[in-house]
C-alpha positions, 0 to 999 in steps of 0.5 A: 159645914162651912159651905152650908153656913155660907149658903144659909147666910146668902139665902135666909134668916131662918136657917142661919138663926136655927143653925147658930142656935143649934151649934152655939157658934158665937162667931170669931173672937174680935180684936179689941185694940184701940186702933181697931176700935177707932176704925170700927167706930168710923166704919160703923157710922157709914151707911154700909156700916150701919146696914151691916152692923144693924143686921148683925145686931138684929140677928143676935137679938132674934137668936136670943128672943127665939128661945129655942127649946132643946128639942127644937135645937135637936130637930133643927140640927137633924134637918141640917145634918140630913140636908148637908150634902144637898146644900153643899152640892148647891153651895159649891156652884155659887162659890165657883160662879161668884169667883168667875164673876169676880175674875171677869170684873177685875180682869185687866181688860174687862169685857162687858159680855163676859161679865154679863155671862158670868153674872147670869151663871151666878144667877142660875146657881143662886136660883138653884141654891134658893130652891134647895134652901127653900125646902130646908127653910120650910122644914125648919119653919115647921119646928118653930112655934107661931110666935117664933115665926112672927119674930122671924118675919119681923126680923126679915121686915126690919132687914128689908127696911134697913136695905131700903133705907140704905139705898134711899140714903145713897140715892138722895145724896 
């Protein structure tokens, strides 16, 4: 199940929101000590912090606004259960190739060609995972109403605008 969640997080909003709605997973419990809150406040004011926190907030809003019925939750859960093995088979190479790329980048003597080869292998693994995930996403989309799909599209657009704004801000400095 963990690999499925990681893959869903990498590849799209529909499966993440759908799976979260089905399982009722609310995320890890957070440390709320004053020191942690101060660090979080500073981090959340950085461009990357705003990007990540905004995406997380938008996902939480989307999840609540979708108002999935019990029947929709059951159907989405069944879709993920049915595709669990195929998703795990494509998620595992993504994790493996990502690890290889990280090792190549952080090597004591980084080699440009090894880094590029590792990045290319990760790209292939991500492409394979995206193809498989597109099948699952289409199945999940079929469960949604047109109004729910509209909300998902708006969520994706807002996330893309946030990414564009993040890079625009970084590049204009």
